[in-house]
N, C-alpha and C positions, 0 to 999 in steps of 0.2 A: 577499590581496585579500578584503574583506568581501563577503558575499553576503547581501542582505536577503531574508527568506523570510516570506511570510504563512503563518501556522501555526495549527493547531488541535490541542489536546492529545489529542483522541479520534480524529482522522482517520487511518485506516490508510494512506492515500496519503501524508500528511505523514510518518507513521512510516517508510514505505519510504525517503523522501528522507533522513530523519535517520539511518536505519540505514546507508545508503550513506555518508553523511558520516562516521559513526563508523568504519566499516570502512576508509575511505580516509584517515583522519586529518585531516579537514577540519571537524569539528564546531565547533572554536573560531573558525572563520572565518565562521560563519553568525550573522547578526543576526536574532533572532526578532521578528517583527511580529505582535502579537495581532490576531485577527480574529473575526468572528462569521458564518461562512459558513452560509447557509440556502438551501434550494431555492426558496423563495418570496420572502422578504424579503432580497434580495441586499445584501451588504455593499459599499457604494460604495468603501471603502478598497481592497478587493481588486481592484476593477475598474481601478485605476490600473496594475496589473500584468497582469491577465487580464480581458478584456472579458466573459468568462463568469462572473466573480466567484466562482470556485471555487478552493479550496486543494488542493494547494500552488501558489503562484505566487511567482516569485522575480525579483530583479533583481541582476545581477552588478555588480561594481565599475566595469566599463567601460560600464555602462548597458544591457547586453543583457538583455532581458526574456525569461523562460523559464516555460513551463507546458506540459503538466501534469507529473505525477510521473515519467513515463517519460523525458521530455525532461530534466528537472532531474537525475534520477539519472545519465543518460549524460553530461550536462555535468560533474557532479562527478567522475565516474570519469575523464573526459578531463583535467580540471583537475589531478587528483592525479598524472597522468603514468604512464608505463610502470613496470613493476616488479611485484614480488610483491604480490598483493592486488587486482588488477583484478577488478571485478565484471561487466564486460561482456567476454566472450571475443572474440577477434578473429574475423574472418569464417571460417566453417567450421561443421561439425556442432555443436560445443559451443555456438556462439553461437545457432544457430537453436533448439536445445533450451532454452537459457536464456530466450530471448525468447518462445518458445511457453509456457513455464511462467509467465512474467510475465503474458502475456495471459490465461492461464487463471485465475490468481489475481485479476487485476484484474476479469475478468468475473464471478467469484464475488462480489466485493465490490460490483460494480454492481448485481447482482440483490438482494443482501442489503440494500443501501442503499435500493433501491426498496421493499422490504418495510417497512423502518423508517420511511421517509417516508410511506408509505401509512397507517401507524398514528399517526404523530406530527404530520404536516403537513396531511393531508387531513381535512376535517370528517367526522365519523362517518357522516352520511347519504350521503356520496359514496364511501365506501370500498367496495372490490370484493373480496370474499373469494376469488373465483376467480383474480384477479390475484395476490394474495398467495400462493396455493397454487402457481401456476405459477412464480413467481419462486423459491420455495423448492425446487421441482423442479430448477431450474437450479443452485441451490446444492448440492443433493444430487448431481447429476450431475457437477458440477465436483469435488466432494470425492472421488467415486469415481475420476475421472480422475487426480486428484492421487495417490491411493493406488496407482494402477497405474503411476505415473511419478515415483517418488521420487528426489530428488537423492542423490548419494552422501554418506557420512558426513563427508567433508572438503570438500564443495562449499559454497561461500558466495557463489555468483554471484547475479546479479539475479533469476534464477528462484527460487533457494532463499530469498532475502530476501523476495520477493513472496509465496511460499508462507507463510513464517513470519508475515508481517504480516497476511495474510488469515485464517489460522487463529487468530492472537492476537485479532483483532478479533471473530471469532465468539465466542470465549470472553468477551470484554468486553461485547458487546451482545446475544448470543444464547445465553446460558448454558444455556437450557432446550432447545436444539437437540440436544445430545448427539451432536455430529458424530463423536466417537470410536467410537461404537457400530458394530461391524462393520468397523472400519478400524484394527486394532491396529498395523499397520506404520506408517501415517500418524501415529497418535498417538505412537508411539515416536520417529519421526523428529522430530516437532514438539517433544517434550519435550527432546530433545538439542539441537536447533538453538536453542531458546529460551534456552539457557544462554550463548550467545555474548555477549560484552560489549556489542556493538552492539545486540542485542535487549534485554538487560537495561536499557540506558540509555534506551531509547525506548518502553518499555511505555506503553500509553494510560492516560489518566486522564480522569475526568469533567470 
């Protein structure tokens, strides 16, 4: 069953969806639809799937419309079925840990995206340096929390995938942030996780 997906090559949330698709053997069932998501000039094409005009937004073969990344990722995991490789653990402590880690990584990205939008989308006269500073404080706090709550070396659940996508996006868009400084264990974890085939296949591009 083909799944149509509004996609952006640089979006960390799209990357998370595609990483799950690769982990679960569904990448060849996804039809990529190009888009131009923007916080101000919304892409009307995306609105056909998501009234917020944000990516990722998907439509399954049976017409089911899906958004945002958390929903699409769980849909893909369910579609692939039971067996080895599930990225959403069943109900229990492992599931809540994975979902908490996903929420932390997504929150880091939300704050970092606000910093990027402040610089690129808001006119210079209206930019607020304190706003940027406080969002970067959130990013730093999230990184510290990640460093204190690392997935195990064999873990590749949705929490680990979300961590990997968030850290990869910081490298892609915030190269001068030097998030590895003072967080050697997190840096080592990311270096190892980033060698997974699903992560290699989904690295962001401009």
